[in-house]
Residue, then its C-alpha position, 0 to 999 in steps of 0.5 A: m270432103t273437109t280435111a282433118v285438123n290437128l286437134p284430138y277433138l271435134t275433127l273429121g279425122c280418125t283419132q286413132c289412125q290419123r287418116d284424112h277420112p270420115v270418123h271411124d265409128r268403131h275407133v271412136s266408139s271404143a275410145l269413148v267406152r274406155r274413157a267415158w265411164l267415170p263422168f257418165l257414172l257421176l251423172i247417173v249416180y246423181g240422177i238416180a239419187f235425185a229421182w229416189t229423193a223425188l219419186s220414192g214413197g209411192l205414186l206422185v200426185f202433185d198437180d197434173h200427175p193423176g190425170q197423166m196416169y189416167r191417160i195410161a189407164h185409158v190405153l190399158t182399158i179402152g185400147f191403143p186406137p186414138w179415136r176411141l171415146n173415153p166416157g170417164w171425163w167430160a161426158g165422153y171424149a176421144e182423150l188420145q185423139f186430141y192429146p198426144p198419145g205417145f207418152s201413154y203408149v210407152g206407159a202401156a208398153l211397160h205394163y205389157a212388157s212386164f207381162a202385167r206384173l207392173h200394175l198401172a201405178a207401178a208402170y207410171l212410176v217407172l216411166l217417171w224415173i225414165t222421164l226424169l233421167l232421159p234428157g241428161v242421159t241422151t244429152y250426154l251421149l250426144l255431146a260425148r260423141v260430138l265433143g270427143s271428150p266425155w268430161l266436157a260432155l258432163p256440164g251440158a248433160f248436167v244442165a239438161l238433167i236439172l234445168s227448170a228455167g220456166s221450161r215446160s220440159g224442165i224439172e219444175e214443170g216437166m216433172r214436178w207439175g206433171l207435164v211429163a210428155a213434154r219432158f219425155g219428148w224433149g229427152l228424145l231430141p238429143l237422140l235425133a241430133l246424135a243420129l243426124h250428126r252422122l248425116a252431117q258427115r255422110k251422104r246416107v241418111p240414117i233410117i232411124v231419123p223418121l222413127l225418132l221424128a215420129a216418136i217426138i210428134l206422138i209424144h209432144p208435137a211442140h218439139a216437132p219444129a225443132a226436130a224438123v229444123m235439126v233434120l234440114l240443117a244437118a242436111w244443108q251443112g253436110p257433104g255432097s249436093r245440098w239440094a239432093r241431101l235436102g230432098r232426101a231429108t225432106a222425104l224422111i221428114g215426110a216419112g216420119v210424119g206419115l208414120t204418125s198419120f193414124w193420129l195426126l190426120p184425124l186430129l186435123t180433120h176433127v180439130a174443131m172438137a178440141l179447144p186451143l189451150a192458149w193461156g198466157e199469149p206469150t209475145s217475143a218481148s215477154l219471152s225475151l224478158s223471161l230469158i234475160r232475167q236468168p244469168l245462166v241462160v244468158v251465159m248459155m246463149g252467149a256461149s252458143a253464139l260464140a260457138w256459132w261464130m267459131a264454127r264458121r272457120p274451117d280450121d277451128a275445132a268447132y267446124t265439124a259441129r257447125w250444124l249444131t251451133g246453127l240450131p240456136p239462131a234457127m230456133a230463135l227465128v222459129i220462135v219469133l215467127d210463131a210469136t208474131v206471124a202465127r199469133v196474128l193469123g190466130f193460130h193458137w195450137l203451138p204457143a211460142d213459149r212451148l218452143v222455148d224448151s227446144f231453144l234452151l236445149v240446143s243452146i245447152v248443146g251449142a254452149s258445150v261445143g263452144l266450151a270444148s272449142l275454147a278448151r282446145r285452143r287454150p289447154r291449160f286445165p285437164d278436161w275433168a277439172l274444167a268440167l267440174a268447175t263449169v258444173a259448179v259455176c252453173v249451179l252458182a249462176s242459177s242461184v241468182r234469179d228473178g222469179a219464182e222458178p229457178t234456172l236449175s233445180p239441183w235437188p228436189a225440195s223436201w217439203p211435204n207439199e212439193w213432191p206429195k205421194y198418193g198415200a199421204i194425201a189420201r190419209e190426210k184429205r180422206v180421199i179414199d173415204l170420198w171414193r166410198t161415198l161416191e160409190q154409194a151415190p145414185p147412178g149418174r156423173v159426179l160434178f166437181v166444183r173445183s178442178a183440184l184439191p189444194l194442199e195448202t190453205r192460202s188463197d193464191w191459185r198457184r198454191p200447191h195442189s193435186h188433181v187427184t179427183a181425176l182418178a174418180p173413174l178408176y177408184a170410185g167407178r164414177e164418170i166425172l165433170n171437172g176435177t182435172f186439169t185444163h182440158p180441150s173438151p167442148i164440155a170443159g169449155l161449157l163448164y169454163s165459159g158457159s158455152p161449148v163453142n170452139r174458142p181459145i181457153t185463155l185462163l187455167v182452170e185453177q184460176r177459175d176454181g171457187i170463182t166461176l162455174f158454167g161461165r158465171p160467178m158461183a154465187d150467181l148460179d141459181a138452183r133452177r138453172f143448175n138443175q137444168l144443166a144437171e139433168r142434161l149432163r146426168v149429174s147425180a152428185v156434186v163435190a165442193l170444198d169447205e172453202d166454197t161454203g157461202q157460194l153453193a146456194f145452187v146446190a145447198d138450197n136446192e130441193a133436188f139435192t141432199g147434204p152436204s156430207r162432210v168427208g175431210p175437206f170435201l162437201v158432198y151433195i147427193s141428188r134425190t133422183a138417179r140420172p143414169t148415163p147410157l149403158l155400155t153394151h160392147p166396146q165403144e157401143w152404148r144403149l139408152t132406154v128412151p121412155a114413151h116420147s113425142d116426136g123430136w130430139v132426145q138428149t143422150g147425156l153423151a158428148y157429141s162427136p162426129l164419129w157417133h152412129g145411132t140406130v133404133d131396131g137396126h134403123t139409122v136415126p139422125l144425130r146432131r150436136g146440141e147447144l150444150g155440146l151433147l149428142e142428140a138423136y131424132l126419134p119419131a113419136g112412139g113408145p119406149v125404145a132402145l137407142e143404140v149409139a156406137h163410136r166408130p172410126g170414119l174416113a179420116e181414121g181409115m186413111g190415117a191408118a193406111l198412110s201410117a202402114v204405107s210409111a212403115l212398109a216403105l221404111g222397112g223396105l228401105w232398111l232391107r235394101r240397105g241391109r243387102e247392099s251392105 
């Protein structure tokens, strides 16, 4: 047991009774409640003002936001099981099986918790408010407990709240661009660290640890390595036998992973059905350069390194938080291994730049520990003055930048295209009129030539844009191809590269907009080839933009299509014949009427999945994946028949659900046992 040092902060001795024992949570908590309200109030008032400025006025539709809301609609209309197929995008895809479902689950839970009074858009907006505020609040709670000074917790919480710095979890990308799952999971990491701080002081491991770990994996697995490092490092530097504690910690990591098995096991089993999203291919050198170009990030890394050095001395105030100061170098090592070893092995599922988010967060925490330790060594200024001065220095340092994205985003920009809302975009771009036009098209899917609707006229693909067309299945009742963000579906790969073969997607879809379609330059796509694709993909309407005029010969000079009809900036071409998709007869069951036919393979127009089962008159028929990544059924020659196809869970889905249930029961039993013992 480490003895208490004669310092009011960062010690293992109780600050009220001054005895040499682990911190009395009751004493510390009551002290924090009495002293913490003012800095926490400042943080909350500032965060609410930021959120009100950025999010009020309607549904945010910048960049990826419409598609993120659509995934919540998936849960509300199709259900929670991740294996269920959603026919709205890409000819059908198990959307939540191949994308972390946790964020969508939380959004659906808000809807149901309100007894359906929060409709889809309102539930999404509430979730955006939570997502924006979460990292600042949870970082504050962690630092206030660890540092023992609510004021010294304020700078780190402030930086976590408004960090951008190229982070997928920051304000710029995690909030404005719509990478909201990354930010939400990022905001849970400090809660995990708060639970683990008790582990670093006691032998008993909190049961909440595997629950938080499971939540982080389900919301955004890119933060899972940081979560695992936290658990192991807290166990390694705690009291008692290290190997025994590591064993218990490893078991709880296993329990956390077990809770996610209902999603994770089928994902790993069917991972070939998802194309790795691997644009950028970050290297150790490129990541290092992006960090050192930002003075504030350099200062944070230096301060966290100083805290790690000071925490090695048992007589220093930072000693009791030494496990937290060890997180930045540990995460740096993980990033280097990912950028080198994993890249050489061809593992593209966890790009190293996604791990930088966690590194930045633990650097914020480490720097805060260093600041508090220095403040205790030289207590010249009161904590409130030091905290406010640090906040001011952080804002000034972040104004010096080398690149388009700031280190901190202290206030949301007020330009119309920075935080655009659905109502304004719908009026300006006549989006609602587009929905009505598509409703009148013959049965079939809508092909969007572009993924996004530009909000500015300049040609740079980085210009502000919205994937608002991703909402066509909700607002126009039409299944779509393209019209949404870069996607791992094999049918998306067909549109991007001309082939559904599983290989990394190295270019964002926005970089292809107006340039290529089905893997070839738009100007080189002829009507004959396009009609073949349209027939098999069941395309009955094509939507382009007026910017694409001159590259649309495949549909403009095509006798099979009429148009264009102009709707705002949109050009709409309508097929002369209907191309209906299979009819939904029951949940996850479809029927396709096949006319008189010869012996052979029949196109269904649905994307292939290993979970398909097909029958005709109750007899099973063979199924296969066609060259376009579509489902095909073998039928003997005969007259008209009704082909029934059902998307059903398989062995991996059943085993995953069972493992999750066993893990939940085991943790529940452990919780009950501890309750009886206490």
